[in-house]
N, C-alpha and C positions, 0 to 999 in steps of 0.2 A: 180788163179786169178790175170793178169796182174795189178797191180797199175795202178791207172791213178795217169798225176801227179795233185795234188790239195792245198789248201791251206785253213786253217783255222783261221776263224775269230772268236772271243767271243764278243758278245756287253755287256758290263755290266755299271751300274747305282748306286749311291750309293741310294738315294731314294729306301728305300721299306717301304709301310706300316705296314705288320702285323713285318719283320725283319729287325729294324734299320741297318744301315750300313753293311749289309750283303757279299758284296765280301770284305770285310777286316776284316770279324769273323776269329777266329785261328782252323785250323784243324790240328792236330800232330803239332804245330811249326810254320807256313807258314799262311797266310791267304787265304782263301778259291779263289779266282780267281787265284790264283800262281798253288794250286794245280790242280785247273781244266786246265789251263794250259799245266801242266807240263805232265797231261795223253792224254791231246790232240796231245802233240806235238810229244808224241810217237808212234802216230798212218800214221806216214810211211809220213805226210804233209810237203810239201814244205817250208812250213813256218806258223807260229802257232803269230796271234797278238791281242793284246784285245784292241777293242775299246770303250772308252769308256767318258764320260763327266763329268770328276774328279780327278782329279792334284794328290789326295792320291792314289786313284788306278793306275793310272798311274805309279806313284812314286815306287811304293812298287813292281809294276813289274820290272821296271825296275832294282831294285833293286839286284831281282831275277832273272834277264836277258831274262826276257821275256820279249818280246817286246811291246809298247804299243801307241797308239795316241788318240790325245783327239780329240772329234769330239764334236758339239752341243749339245745345252742341252734342245731343244724343238724338238726332234723327239718322235713322238707318237709311236714310238716301233723301238723294235731290230732289226726289217728288214729295218727301215729307216735307223738307225746308221747307217748299215752295208753297204748300197747303200755311202753314203759320204762316208765311209771308201774306198769303192772302187774307186771311183772316188781319190780321195786324194796317192792311192795307184795307179793306172794310169794301173788298169789293164786288159789288151785285152777282148773283151766281150765273149768270149771264155773260158778263166778263169772258170774251178770249184772251187767255193768259198763253203766249208762247216760251219754253221752256229753252234755253239756249245754252247747254254745257261752257262752264270757263277755263277749258282747254281749248274750244274753235275757232283762235283768230283769225284763220281763213276762210268763214262760213260765211257763204256766200248771203247777202240782206236779202236779194230778191227772194229765194228760198226761203227767208223766213215768212216773209211776205204770202209768199205764194201759199206754206203750209195753213194760216191764218186763215185766208182764203178759203181754203179747202173746209177748214171746220163751219165756219159760216157754210157755207153752200153744202151743210150736210146736218142738218138739224137731227136728222137717226141713226147721228155717231155722237159720241162723248170727249171725244181724242182724234187727233189727226197728226201725219205724218208722215216722212217723205222715204222714196227710195228711188234708185236706179238702177237698170241692166248690169249683170255679172257679165265683164268680156273676156276673164280667164278663169283654164279651171282651175290651176292655185288657189282662186276665191272662192271656187264654190266648194272644194273641201278643207278649207280653215275654217278652223271653229270658234275664230276672234273675229269671223266674216258671220253676220247674221242675217241671216234668209228671211223673206217674209212672202207670200202665197193669197192671191187674192180672187174675191170673186169678180164677178161680169160688171161690178159698180165700183167697181174700188175699194172696196171693201174688205180688212185684213183676213185669213180664214188663219192663217197662226204664222209665227215667228220661229225661229230654229235655228241650230247653232248646223243640223245636219245638211246635206247637200238636199235644197229642196227647192221647185220639185225633183223628181227624176223620171227622165226619160228610160223608159222600159228598153227602148231599141238603141241605147248611147250605147257607145261602143264599149267592149269592157277593159280598155286601157285609159290613165286618166291622161298621158300623152296625147291620147286622139283622137280627147273630145272638142270638137267646136260647137262653142256653145248658139253661136249663129246659126246652125243648124239643125239646131231643138222645133221642134213644132210652133207653131205661129202660136201668141199671147201665152206661152209657154214656157218663155225666158226665164232662168233665175235671175231674182233680183234681190240685191241688197241692199238691205235697211240702212237707213240714214237715221241717225241716235239725234232727231231733232222733233218736238212735240207740241202740240197747239194743245191745249183744255179751254172746257168752260169754266169757270172758277169752282161751281157748284160742283161740279163732278171733282173736279182736284181737292176741296174739303172732304169730300166723300173719302176720297181715295186710302188713304192709308187706315182707314177704319175697316177697308173690305179685307177678308181673309187672302192671306198667302195661299197659294197656289198651288198646287204638288206639284203641276209641268212648270211651275214658276221655278221651283226650289229645284229641280232635274236639271235645267237650263241655266239656270242665273239670267232669267230676262224677266224685269219685272214688267211688262207689257204681257205679258201671259196673265196675268191675274183678271186686266180688264175685259178679257175675251171668257176667262172660265169664267164670272161670272155674270154674261149672258151681253155685257156691253159691248160695241162697235168701234174700230177705229177706220177711216179714211186714211187711201193711201193717195198720196200724188208722185207721179212718177218726172225724174225730173232725168233730162240725157245722160248727164255726168255725174261722176261723183266730185263730191266737195272739196275743198285744200285739205290738208292732212292733219287730224286734230295730234294734240303733245302726250303723250304719256310716258316718253322716255326719254333719255341726255340725246341719243339719236335724231326724236323727234322733235325736240326744241332746231337742235341743228341745223334739220331739213329747214323747217320752218323761219328760223332766222333768213336763212342764208335766201328764199323764198320772196320776203319781204325785202330781204336789199334788193331785190333783182327788178325789180318790177313794181309799180303803182296800185298792182291789180297783180298777185300770186297765181302762177295758174293750178288750174285744180292738179289731183294725183292722178 
């Protein structure tokens, strides 16, 4: 696989209702945002920059040798924050930008590179993202696990919190479901929240009208499809390492980090 030239941007804000000061919480002697950036920049990215609205986050990054830039505090989403960052950096419209979430310290750098490569190979798409096969019925029915359905070319048809696709002849009871027995090519896929964009589309995205489906499902990527644009999806066989949303998540990530140099996936 020829590695494309791409840049990583990591949006980070301090406010978190479930885990206060999340980007600054310690993982093995360094703030979480620093751990995320350290892993992301081993992906082969030409640059790795944190885009934040908080001076403390910017300061800890800079002390660790991680480039950081201040952005406005009123952005409704990480994508809006990255659009401002792209403008500040003056990147050309065809620049490939990978959005790595600031609460994913165990994200595989190879997957970051793979998503960038997928977008490079798909000039018909404005974005690329990733997914992996769902193995457990509980995940299929969990609304916090986002599902994606693809066409024959690996382009997203839709994303949903609902159990998609649904096999008409599946057993009626959840406990009887064996996702491995579903029709070939129709096994449910879990969406991984990792995105590559072309800078020109990233600039355009905040100006697009939000989609009714986006509001219903609370999934920002549905806006892209609603406006007739395409998202390429790369399939990875395994789930990424766990992200950090709660105190329990943080404890788990700390334990995984301490147990191995390359912590296992969930």
